[in-house]
N, C-alpha and C positions, 0 to 999 in steps of 0.2 A: 675770285668768285664773280660770277656774272650777275647782272641785274635780276635775272629770273631765278637766282639761287643755286644754279648749277655750278660745278667746279670745273676749271680747265687747267691743264698743265702749265707750269711756269718755266719757259725755256731759260736755262742758266748754265754757267760754267761747271757747276758741281753735279749736274744730273747723273752722270755715269758714276761718280764717286758715291753719291747718296744711295744709288741702287746697289752698287757693289758692296758697300759697307753697312747696308741695311739701316736706313733712316728710322729712328725710333721716336723722335719728338722734335719740337721746334718752338721758338719763341721770338717775338719781335723785340729787338733791343731798343734802347733809346736812340733817337736819331733815325736814320734810314737803313738800319742793318738788321739782319735776321741770323739767329744761331740755330743750327740743326745738329741734334745729337744722333750719334750712330751706335750700333751695337758692336761694331768691330774696329772703328778707327776714330774715336773721339768726336770732336766738334768741328763743324765747318761753318764759318761766318761769311755771309754774302751781303753785298750792298743792294740797294733797290734796283740796280741794273742787272743783277744776277751775276756779278763778278765776285770771285773769291777774294775776300779781304784777309782771311786768316784761317789756318788749319791747325788746331790744337789737339795733340794726342799724347800718348805716353812718351814718344820720342822727344817732345819738347815741353813737358811739364805736368801733364795729367798723371794721377796715380795709376790709372789703367784706361783702356779704350772703350769700355762699356758704359755709355751714358744712359742712365735710366730716367733722369729728370733734369729740367732746366728751370731756373727762376732768376729774377733780377731784384735788386733792392733799391732804396732811394738814392744811394750813391752811385748808381749805374754799374755796380758789380754784377757779374754773372755767377750764380751759384749752380754747381753741377753735382747732381746725385749720381754716384758711381757704384759699381759692385761692392767695393770695399771701403766706402767712405764718401766724403763730400769735399769738393775743391771750390775755392773762390778765385775768380779771375777778374782782375782789374782791366776791363776791356779798353778803357780810355787812357791807360797809362802810356806815357811817351817812351817807355822802356820796351826793348825788344829782347826776347829770350831765345838763346840758341844754345844747344847742347851738342858737344862733339862726342858722339857715342863711340866713334872709332878710336879716339885718343890720339889721332894723328897730328892735330893742331898743337897740342901741348898746353903750356901755361901762357895765357894772353897777358902781355904787359901793356899794350897800347893798341888803339884802333883809330881809324880815320875813314870818313866817307869822302870820296873825291871822284868827280866825273862819272857818277852813277855806278860806282864800284865801292865796296867796303874792303878795307885792308886791315889785317890783323898782324901786329908785330908780336911774335911769340918766341919762346926759347927753342923752337924748332925751325924758325925762319919766318919769312914774310908770306902770308896767305892772302888770296884775293877771291872775291865772289861778286857777281852782279848784284846791284842794290837798286830797288825801285821804291824805296821808302816804306814806311809802316802802313800806308793807306792802300797800297797795291800789293796783293799777295804774290810772292814768288819765293819758293824755298831757297835757302842759301846753299851753295855748293862751292866750298872753298878748295882752291888749288894752290899748290906751292908756287910762289912767284920766283922767277929765275934770278936769284942773287945768292951770295954766299950765306951759309947757315950761321947766323949770329943772333944774339938776343937783342931785340929792338926796344928802344926806350922812347924818348921824346921825338915828336914830329914837328916840322915847320914847313908850310907850303910856300913855294915861290913859283907862281904861275903854273908851268907844266913840270916842275921838279919839286922834290922834297929834300930837306936836309934832315937826316935821321941820326940821332945820337944812339950808338950801340955800346955794348960792353967793351968792344975792342977798338972802335974807331968812329970817326964822323963820316957818314956816307952821303953823297949827293946822288939821288936816284932820279932819272929822267923817265917820265911816264908817257907812254905812247899808246894810242888806241889800236 
């Protein structure tokens, strides 16, 4: 808002998403973040610079995508009124939620973040995606890592290599960019 009381557009990364998915409401979160609810695709959280921090929708945790209201409580939780109920989101949680809707990844036995990538050891093999941390939004896109299909267990990092305990053998994997 300008000093004269007029409103001006806020250029941000989510402009097109908010238009496309019909922004319905918004709230300032604790700290320097803002949550915007949409009619068609859940919640988009932006930082004060207009960068997308998180996008929460039915694919990654909401009961449905129609956000009718937003509120915060004293513990910094975000309460979301939806078509069919209410959800509570712990915005400041150090945990990151990911759901494999395709079922391709299988059962995850172990994970590791290494050189800005996240690796998942599963019963279907080793999967990898780019990782920019929990403070910078980028959706995860896991791809099968080129190795034999084994169940992965414990990891140990040795500079640019890992020692991986599997159900069949002990593997030494060399990681290259």
